[in-house]
C-alpha positions in Angstrom: 103.9 118.5 -58.2 100.9 120.7 -57.9 97.7 119.1 -56.4 94.0 119.8 -56.7 94.1 121.1 -53.1 96.9 123.5 -54.1 94.9 124.9 -56.9 91.8 125.3 -54.7 93.9 127.2 -52.2 95.5 129.4 -54.9 92.0 130.4 -56.2 90.5 130.9 -52.7 93.4 133.1 -51.6 93.0 135.5 -54.5 89.3 135.4 -55.4 86.4 135.6 -53.0 84.4 132.4 -53.7 81.3 130.7 -52.3 82.5 127.3 -53.7 85.7 125.9 -55.3 85.9 122.3 -56.3 89.0 121.0 -58.1 89.7 117.5 -59.4 92.7 116.0 -61.1 94.9 113.1 -60.4 97.8 113.3 -62.8 99.3 116.5 -61.5 98.9 118.3 -64.9 95.2 118.3 -66.0 92.6 119.6 -63.6 88.8 120.3 -63.7 87.3 123.0 -61.5 83.9 124.4 -60.5 84.1 127.9 -59.2 81.2 129.9 -57.7 81.9 133.6 -57.0 79.9 136.8 -56.7 82.8 138.4 -58.5 81.4 136.8 -61.7 78.2 138.9 -61.6 77.8 140.9 -64.7 80.7 139.3 -66.5 80.7 136.9 -69.5 82.3 133.5 -69.4 85.6 134.8 -70.8 85.8 137.6 -68.2 85.0 135.1 -65.5 87.8 132.7 -66.6 90.2 135.7 -66.8 89.5 136.4 -63.1 90.5 132.8 -62.3 93.6 133.0 -64.4 94.5 136.2 -62.7 94.0 134.5 -59.3 96.4 131.7 -60.4 99.0 134.1 -61.8 102.2 132.6 -63.1 101.2 129.2 -61.7 99.2 128.7 -65.0 102.5 129.0 -66.9 104.7 127.1 -64.6 102.8 124.5 -62.5 99.4 123.9 -64.1 99.4 122.4 -67.6 95.7 122.4 -68.2 92.7 123.7 -66.2 89.2 123.1 -67.5 86.7 125.2 -65.5 83.0 125.9 -65.1 82.3 129.3 -63.5 79.0 130.3 -62.0 77.6 133.3 -60.1 75.9 132.3 -56.9 72.5 132.8 -58.6 73.4 130.6 -61.5 74.7 127.9 -59.1 71.5 128.1 -57.0 69.4 127.7 -60.2 71.0 124.4 -61.2 
């Protein structure tokens, strides 16, 4: 069963991030906050596509649902 920590590591391995927080206790549904400079100049859909690319086939096989909030470092600092 995939864990929140697994997903965090998958994302951090493939996408340079300032912050990754992943929560989820049932092994299927997860919530994530991801802050990355890679998101600069990209809309929300493009940002989410970068995360899906980082997760690769794991989104099809191991992760049933991932709800995410993505931020550039500036957006995160402005919160």
